[in-house]
N, C-alpha and C positions, 0 to 999 in steps of 0.2 A: 504494500500500500504506500509506504514511504517513497519507494523508488518510482512508482507510478505517478505520484504527485509531483516529484521532481521533473519527470519527463513532460508531464502536462504543463507545468509552469514554464519550463524552458521552451516548449513549443509555442506557448502563448506569447512569451517575450519576443521570440523570433518573429512571429507574425506581426506584432506591434512595431518592431524595429523596421521590418520591411515596409510597412505602411508609412512610417515616418520618413524613411529614406526617399520614397517616391514623392511624398509631399514636399520635402526639401528640394528635390530636383526640380519640381514644377515651380516652386517659389524662386529659385535661382534663375530659371529660364525667363520667368515673367519680369524679374528685376533687370536682367540683362537687356530685355526688350525695351523696358522703360528708359534705361540709360543710353540706348543706342538711337534715340529719337532725333539726334542732331546736336548742333553746337549749343553751349550754354547761353541762356538769355541774360541780359543785363537787368539787374534789380535796381531800377531807378524809379523814383516817385512813389506812386501808390499801387504798384503792380503786386499782385498776390498770386504767385505761381501755384500750380497744383502739386500735390504730394508726388515726389519722385521726379520732378522737373529739375534739370540741371540749371543752376544760376551762376552768374558771375558777379562777385562783389570785390570791392577794394577799399582800403582804408589803412589807418595806422592803429597799432595796438597802444592803448593807454596804460603804461606801466604803473602810473600813480594810483590807478583804481584796481590794481591786481590784489587778489586775495588768495593766500596759500592755505589749503585745507588738508588736514591729515598730518600724520607724523612724517618727518623727513630725517633721513640720516645725514649727519654733518660731521 
């Protein structure tokens, strides 16, 4: 009985992993399709791009407003 439950559990986990693998492959393919839609768009004014749209931004990092979070080795 114990050995049978191990076999069934292993079989169930294998089926679950196979399903998750194919879900991930589909997600990667859809993401690659979204990213291959062309060059990035400029983010100027009041433009609100859709999720997954490539955008182009530029600017300067403000070091005076930087906040360090978490432990750091020194």
